[in-house]
C-alpha positions, 0 to 999 in steps of 0.5 A, spaced: 164 107 549 164 109 557 164 104 563 157 102 565 156 102 572 152 096 574 147 095 579 142 090 581 137 094 577 141 094 570 145 088 571 141 083 567 139 088 562 146 090 561 150 084 561 146 077 561 142 080 555 148 083 552 149 081 544 156 082 545 161 080 550 161 084 557 168 085 561 165 086 568 170 089 573 168 087 581 171 093 585 170 097 592 173 104 593 177 101 599 181 096 595 188 099 593 189 094 587 182 096 585 185 103 584 191 100 580 186 096 575 181 101 574 184 106 570 186 100 565 179 098 565 177 105 563 182 106 558 180 099 555 172 102 555 174 108 552 178 104 546 172 099 545 169 100 538 163 096 539 165 089 539 164 088 547 162 092 553 165 094 559 162 095 566 163 095 573 160 092 580 162 096 586 161 090 591 159 094 597 153 097 593 151 090 589 153 085 594 148 080 591 151 080 584 158 079 587 155 073 591 151 070 585 158 070 581 162 067 587 166 073 587 171 072 593 176 077 592 177 083 588 179 086 584 176 080 579 174 081 572 169 076 569 168 076 561 161 074 560 159 071 553 151 069 552 149 071 559 154 067 562 161 068 565 166 065 561 173 067 563 175 070 570 181 073 572 183 075 580 188 081 582 191 086 578 193 084 570 196 088 565 192 091 559 194 086 554 192 080 559 185 084 559 184 084 552 186 077 551 181 075 556 176 078 551 179 074 545 
């Protein structure tokens, strides 16, 4: 499974209506810590076996989504279950910590 690029157009269908948990990475191209976190998120997406989905929101392209969920700093990871954000992590964390968010 690959990372889904989330936009204003597909966010509700891919995340809010998802039947499986969704890990969403809020990032921007100019953000150094985001560049450190991105390969870890990509790796988790590659290893995902269908128990969850992984998506990314570029806050410069989809600012309304970032505002909707109160994203004040990036990188921020949100885990959505049943269409609602249930866990949040701000800053760079390791793969094991990200996987723990999904449990």
